[in-house]
C-alpha positions, 0 to 999 in steps of 0.5 A: 485480484488486480489492484485498481489503476492509479487514476481511480485511486488518486482522482479526487472527484471519483475516489475509490470507496472502501469498507476497511476501517483501519487506514493508518498513515505512514511512510515507505521505508523500503520498496524491494522489487523481485522477479514479479512481486514487490514487497513494500514496507510502511512505517506506521507510528513505529510499527512496520506494515509489509505488503506484497504487490506487483512490480507493475503497480509499484511502477504505475504509482511511482512508489518510493522510499520516503513517500506517504502511504495509507496502509489499508488493513482489511482482514478477518484475522490479524495477529501481532507477532 
């Protein structure tokens, strides 16, 4: 599955609709790019949420440490470790 292009996410007139109910706001604390995939870590109220996304998407969105983000969590099974 490919992530949506930047214009679809940031365009205020045509916001992308999602059904995920859990969308906590946080800040990027780490962005580590690998060969093809990046791991981004978001601090959400003291808890860290980690996501794996493509390097291309990191570049398209200009993701940087300190930037604001929403962690969109939609899963059938989430475990706290």
